[in-house]
Backbone as a printed PyTorch tensor [residue, N CA C, xyz], in Angstrom:
tensor([[[  73.6550, -100.7960,   57.6650],
         [  74.5780, -100.0770,   57.1230],
         [  73.7840,  -99.8470,   55.6340]],

        [[  73.2220,  -98.4290,   55.4190],
         [  72.4680,  -98.4450,   53.8740],
         [  73.5950,  -97.0040,   53.3190]],

        [[  74.4460,  -97.4890,   51.9420],
         [  74.7490,  -96.4830,   51.3840],
         [  74.2360,  -95.9040,   50.4100]],

        [[  74.1270,  -94.8560,   50.4090],
         [  73.0620,  -94.2170,   49.4110],
         [  74.0310,  -92.9800,   48.3990]],

        [[  74.3770,  -93.5580,   47.2130],
         [  75.2110,  -92.6160,   46.1090],
         [  74.4480,  -92.4640,   45.3790]],

        [[  74.6920,  -91.3630,   44.1940],
         [  74.3030,  -90.9230,   43.3240],
         [  73.1240,  -91.5720,   42.3760]],

        [[  73.8370,  -93.0050,   42.2210],
         [  73.1050,  -93.8990,   41.4490],
         [  72.2200,  -94.7060,   42.0170]],

        [[  72.1530,  -95.0260,   43.3810],
         [  71.7380,  -96.1210,   43.8240],
         [  71.5590,  -95.7390,   45.5810]],

        [[  70.6840,  -96.6570,   46.1910],
         [  70.5140,  -96.8380,   47.4900],
         [  70.3170,  -98.2480,   47.7050]],

        [[  71.8110,  -98.6090,   48.4830],
         [  72.4800,  -99.8610,   48.5140],
         [  72.2360, -100.3420,   50.2020]],

        [[  71.4410, -101.2520,   50.2960],
         [  70.9380, -101.7210,   51.4540],
         [  71.8180, -103.0580,   51.9750]],

        [[  72.3580, -103.8140,   51.4600],
         [  73.1270, -104.7550,   51.6800],
         [  73.7510, -104.9470,   52.5030]],

        [[  74.2120, -105.8120,   53.8800],
         [  74.4290, -105.8100,   54.6120],
         [  75.2240, -106.9840,   55.1100]],

        [[  76.7360, -106.4530,   55.0410],
         [  77.8220, -107.6240,   54.9180],
         [  77.9910, -108.0020,   56.4630]],

        [[  78.2010, -109.2100,   56.5400],
         [  78.4430, -109.5760,   58.1530],
         [  80.2110, -109.0880,   58.3170]],

        [[  79.9100, -107.8750,   59.6840],
         [  81.2350, -107.1050,   60.2800],
         [  80.9690, -107.6000,   61.5830]],

        [[  82.1240, -108.4390,   62.4000],
         [  81.8490, -108.3620,   63.8070],
         [  83.2600, -107.4870,   63.9690]],

        [[  83.0950, -106.5860,   65.0000],
         [  84.2120, -106.3340,   65.5500],
         [  84.3600, -106.5570,   67.1610]],

        [[  85.3250, -106.8540,   67.2230],
         [  85.6440, -107.4570,   68.5680],
         [  87.1990, -106.8230,   69.3260]],

        [[  86.9190, -106.3080,   70.1180],
         [  88.3370, -105.9050,   70.7510],
         [  88.9020, -106.8840,   71.1390]],

        [[  89.8850, -107.8850,   70.5320],
         [  90.7450, -108.5810,   70.7490],
         [  91.9420, -108.3520,   71.7280]],

        [[  92.1720, -108.7450,   72.6350],
         [  92.8070, -108.4690,   73.3630],
         [  94.5580, -109.8030,   73.9530]],

        [[  94.1920, -110.6360,   73.2100],
         [  95.0130, -111.9070,   73.2760],
         [  96.0300, -112.0640,   72.5730]],

        [[  96.7140, -112.9860,   72.4600],
         [  97.7720, -113.2470,   71.7450],
         [  97.5780, -113.8870,   70.0000]],

        [[  98.3590, -113.8070,   69.1780],
         [  98.2180, -114.8630,   68.2000],
         [  97.7470, -116.3130,   68.1570]],

        [[  98.4070, -116.8950,   68.9330],
         [  98.6030, -118.4700,   69.2450],
         [  96.7280, -118.4090,   69.8300]],

        [[  96.2220, -117.6280,   70.2700],
         [  94.5670, -117.6310,   70.3750],
         [  93.7670, -117.9740,   69.1630]],

        [[  93.9640, -117.8650,   68.2390],
         [  93.1490, -117.6210,   66.6630],
         [  93.2840, -119.4640,   66.8090]],

        [[  92.4080, -119.6130,   66.0280],
         [  92.3420, -121.3800,   65.9170],
         [  91.5100, -121.1570,   64.7430]],

        [[  92.0100, -121.1530,   62.9490],
         [  90.8260, -120.6280,   61.9160],
         [  90.9180, -122.0370,   61.1500]],

        [[  89.8460, -122.1260,   60.7850],
         [  89.5090, -123.0680,   59.8440],
         [  89.8610, -123.0340,   58.4840]],

        [[  91.0490, -123.6640,   58.0920],
         [  92.2390, -123.5010,   56.7950],
         [  90.7940, -123.3220,   55.8420]],

        [[  90.0090, -124.5840,   55.4930],
         [  89.0650, -124.1600,   54.4440],
         [  88.3880, -123.0360,   54.0480]],

        [[  88.2840, -122.1450,   55.1930],
         [  87.3990, -120.8660,   55.0100],
         [  88.4120, -119.4210,   55.3030]],

        [[  89.2790, -119.9100,   55.7720],
         [  90.2820, -118.7500,   56.1750],
         [  91.9450, -118.9950,   56.0340]],

        [[  92.2230, -118.0910,   55.2290],
         [  93.8080, -118.2930,   55.1000],
         [  94.6610, -117.7040,   55.6220]],

        [[  94.3600, -116.6680,   56.4020],
         [  95.2710, -116.0100,   57.0970],
         [  94.3820, -114.9260,   58.1530]],

        [[  94.8080, -114.3870,   58.4750],
         [  94.5930, -113.3240,   59.6160],
         [  95.6240, -112.0630,   59.6320]],

        [[  95.2670, -111.0490,   59.4720],
         [  96.1210, -109.9540,   59.8940],
         [  95.3200, -108.7520,   60.8280]],

        [[  96.3460, -107.5100,   60.7460],
         [  95.4480, -106.2010,   61.2040],
         [  96.7540, -105.0810,   61.0010]],

        [[  95.9990, -104.0810,   61.1540],
         [  96.4780, -102.6650,   60.5550],
         [  96.2130, -101.5870,   61.7570]],

        [[  96.8320, -100.5100,   61.6500],
         [  96.5420,  -99.2380,   62.8580],
         [  95.2370,  -98.7880,   61.9920]],

        [[  94.2680,  -98.6140,   62.5360],
         [  92.9420,  -97.7460,   62.3500],
         [  92.8940,  -96.6350,   61.7300]],

        [[  93.7230,  -95.6950,   62.0120],
         [  94.0020,  -94.4780,   61.2060],
         [  94.8770,  -94.7720,   59.8090]],

        [[  95.3510,  -95.5830,   59.8660],
         [  96.0140,  -95.8410,   58.1620],
         [  95.3300,  -96.3130,   57.5970]],

        [[  94.3390,  -97.6570,   58.2160],
         [  93.6680,  -97.9880,   57.0640],
         [  91.9830,  -97.2080,   56.7690]],

        [[  91.8460,  -96.6260,   57.6920],
         [  91.1050,  -94.9960,   57.6030],
         [  91.7010,  -94.5930,   56.2360]],

        [[  93.0480,  -93.7170,   56.4780],
         [  93.8830,  -93.3440,   55.3040],
         [  93.8390,  -94.2290,   53.5910]],

        [[  93.9110,  -95.7800,   53.7910],
         [  93.9940,  -95.9140,   52.8090],
         [  92.7180,  -96.6400,   52.0030]],

        [[  91.6940,  -96.7130,   52.8960],
         [  90.2520,  -97.1410,   52.1300],
         [  89.4090,  -95.9410,   51.8240]],

        [[  90.2760,  -94.9960,   52.0900],
         [  89.3630,  -93.5120,   51.7680],
         [  90.4960,  -92.6370,   50.4850]],

        [[  91.3870,  -93.8840,   50.0860],
         [  92.0420,  -93.5430,   48.8750],
         [  92.7780,  -92.0720,   49.1360]],

        [[  93.2410,  -92.0930,   50.5940],
         [  94.5070,  -91.0920,   50.9140],
         [  95.8330,  -91.2510,   50.8310]],

        [[  95.9780,  -92.7570,   50.9480],
         [  97.3700,  -93.8160,   50.6860],
         [  97.0960,  -94.5660,   49.5640]],

        [[  98.5360,  -95.2710,   49.0630],
         [  98.1960,  -96.3850,   47.8750],
         [  98.3600,  -97.6220,   48.5050]],

        [[  98.8800,  -97.4200,   49.9450],
         [  99.1850,  -98.6970,   50.5610],
         [  98.9400,  -98.7410,   52.0880]],

        [[  98.4570, -100.0290,   52.5370],
         [  98.0100, -100.4570,   53.7360],
         [  99.4780, -101.2470,   54.6520]],

        [[  99.9760, -101.0510,   55.6510],
         [ 101.1730, -101.5880,   56.4560],
         [ 100.1120, -102.8080,   57.5140]],

        [[ 100.6100, -104.0630,   56.9920],
         [  99.8030, -105.0960,   57.7880],
         [ 100.8430, -106.0490,   58.4890]],

        [[ 100.2850, -106.3760,   59.1310],
         [ 101.4580, -107.5460,   59.6480],
         [  99.7570, -108.9240,   60.2740]],

        [[ 100.7520, -109.9510,   60.5960],
         [ 100.0060, -111.1460,   60.9320],
         [ 100.5780, -112.6120,   60.4320]],

        [[  99.3130, -113.4200,   60.2130],
         [  99.9420, -114.8740,   59.7730],
         [  98.8510, -115.2250,   58.6090]],

        [[ 100.3320, -115.7530,   57.8390],
         [  99.0550, -116.7170,   56.6490],
         [  99.0730, -117.9610,   57.1920]],

        [[  98.0980, -118.8790,   57.0350],
         [  98.2330, -120.4650,   57.5350],
         [  98.3230, -120.9960,   56.4620]],

        [[  98.4160, -122.2810,   56.5920],
         [  98.3870, -123.0450,   55.1400],
         [  97.6750, -124.4960,   55.8800]],

        [[  97.5710, -125.6150,   54.7280],
         [  96.6480, -126.8540,   54.8580],
         [  97.4160, -128.0140,   55.9580]],

        [[  98.9500, -127.9780,   56.2750],
         [  99.1640, -128.9090,   56.8100],
         [  99.5470, -128.3320,   58.4230]],

        [[  99.0480, -126.8860,   58.9230],
         [  98.6040, -126.3340,   60.2830],
         [  99.6690, -125.4830,   60.1720]],

        [[ 100.7510, -125.6050,   59.3080],
         [ 101.9140, -124.6490,   59.8490],
         [ 101.5480, -122.8890,   59.0820]],

        [[ 102.0960, -122.1620,   59.4370],
         [ 102.0070, -120.8140,   59.3790],
         [ 102.9630, -120.0100,   59.5620]],

        [[ 103.1190, -118.6450,   58.5240],
         [ 104.3990, -118.2120,   58.2550],
         [ 103.8820, -116.5120,   58.5300]],

        [[ 105.0670, -115.6670,   59.1120],
         [ 104.1010, -114.4850,   59.6570],
         [ 104.3830, -113.2720,   58.5970]],

        [[ 103.3010, -112.2890,   58.2340],
         [ 103.0550, -111.5230,   57.4560],
         [ 103.6840, -110.0300,   57.8480]],

        [[ 104.1610, -109.6260,   57.3610],
         [ 104.6460, -108.0100,   57.7400],
         [ 105.2150, -107.1610,   56.3160]],

        [[ 104.1280, -106.5410,   55.8680],
         [ 104.4320, -105.6610,   54.9090],
         [ 102.7780, -105.0040,   54.2220]],

        [[ 103.2950, -104.2430,   53.0130],
         [ 102.2910, -103.1260,   52.7280],
         [ 101.6640, -103.8390,   51.5240]],

        [[ 100.6220, -103.6980,   51.8410],
         [  99.5380, -104.0990,   50.4310],
         [  98.8290, -103.0940,   49.7480]],

        [[  98.1960, -103.2220,   48.3800],
         [  97.5250, -102.6040,   47.9610],
         [  96.1580, -103.0860,   47.8990]],

        [[  95.1820, -102.4940,   47.2340],
         [  94.0980, -102.4720,   46.6950],
         [  93.8700, -103.6060,   46.3310]],

        [[  94.7050, -104.2130,   45.1270],
         [  94.3150, -105.2170,   44.8700],
         [  94.3230, -106.4580,   45.9370]],

        [[  94.6560, -106.6820,   46.9860],
         [  94.7850, -108.1160,   47.5430],
         [  93.4930, -107.5850,   48.5520]],

        [[  92.5990, -106.6600,   48.4380],
         [  91.2810, -106.9580,   49.1850],
         [  90.2800, -107.0140,   48.1950]],

        [[  88.8350, -107.6030,   48.8850],
         [  87.7550, -107.8560,   48.3310],
         [  87.2020, -106.1890,   47.8740]],

        [[  87.0170, -105.7660,   46.6990],
         [  86.4220, -104.6010,   46.3960],
         [  84.5990, -104.3780,   47.1610]],

        [[  84.9180, -103.1680,   47.9910],
         [  83.9710, -102.6380,   48.6300],
         [  83.9270, -101.1980,   48.2320]],

        [[  82.3500, -100.8120,   48.1740],
         [  82.3390,  -98.8090,   47.8410],
         [  83.1290,  -98.5930,   49.2880]],

        [[  83.7780,  -97.5310,   48.5830],
         [  85.1470,  -96.6720,   49.7060],
         [  83.6900,  -96.3830,   51.0490]],

        [[  82.5170,  -95.7960,   50.4510],
         [  81.3390,  -95.4960,   51.5490],
         [  81.2650,  -96.5450,   52.7390]],

        [[  81.0650,  -97.7860,   52.0960],
         [  80.9640,  -98.8220,   53.1590],
         [  81.9910,  -99.0640,   54.2970]],

        [[  83.2420,  -98.8910,   53.6910],
         [  84.7020,  -98.9090,   54.9600],
         [  84.4600,  -97.7880,   55.5970]],

        [[  84.1770,  -96.7190,   54.6610],
         [  84.1920,  -95.2210,   55.8340],
         [  82.7840,  -95.6930,   57.2780]],

        [[  82.3390,  -96.1920,   56.4480],
         [  81.0420,  -96.3550,   57.7310],
         [  81.5510,  -97.5520,   58.8570]],

        [[  81.9590,  -98.2050,   58.4630],
         [  82.3980,  -99.3120,   59.6780],
         [  83.3070,  -98.4870,   60.2980]],

        [[  84.7240,  -97.6650,   59.4550],
         [  85.4690,  -97.1520,   60.1120],
         [  84.9690,  -95.8990,   61.1740]],

        [[  84.2330,  -95.4890,   60.8220],
         [  83.6880,  -94.4760,   61.7350],
         [  82.7060,  -94.8470,   62.9730]],

        [[  82.2030,  -96.2450,   62.7510],
         [  81.3440,  -96.9200,   63.6260],
         [  82.6530,  -97.2520,   64.7970]],

        [[  83.3880,  -97.6670,   64.4270],
         [  84.9350,  -98.1190,   65.4420],
         [  85.2310,  -96.8440,   66.0900]],

        [[  85.2350,  -95.8450,   65.2630],
         [  85.7510,  -94.6560,   66.1160],
         [  84.9020,  -94.6300,   67.3780]],

        [[  83.3230,  -93.7700,   66.4550],
         [  82.3940,  -93.6350,   67.6150],
         [  82.0480,  -94.2900,   69.0470]],

        [[  82.0200,  -95.9450,   68.4660],
         [  81.4100,  -96.3340,   69.6870],
         [  82.5360,  -97.4810,   70.2100]],

        [[  83.9380,  -97.6400,   69.9510],
         [  84.6230,  -98.4320,   70.6450],
         [  85.9050,  -97.5760,   70.8670]],

        [[  86.1920,  -96.4190,   70.4840],
         [  87.8130,  -95.4210,   70.8160],
         [  87.1690,  -94.9030,   72.1320]]])
């Protein structure tokens, strides 16, 4: 993924793994030290959010705790809840998903 902006050419690759997951939430076995939760969102809503067309994104999933417990998450989130990426990077990932996987 190469992103060209007016100030620079960004050749940095982030590790993105996209897999059509058709199992239930119980299938996830997360290492708490590395991942504190897993969520999903509708692709069209995610695209609008990451392109700045909407201020929030509706997510659902689970937050995991060190004792092995988990709590269901269903809520809107804003940009502050995400690692800051360039919008073009996210747009490239969403375009790839739409072109290659749908």
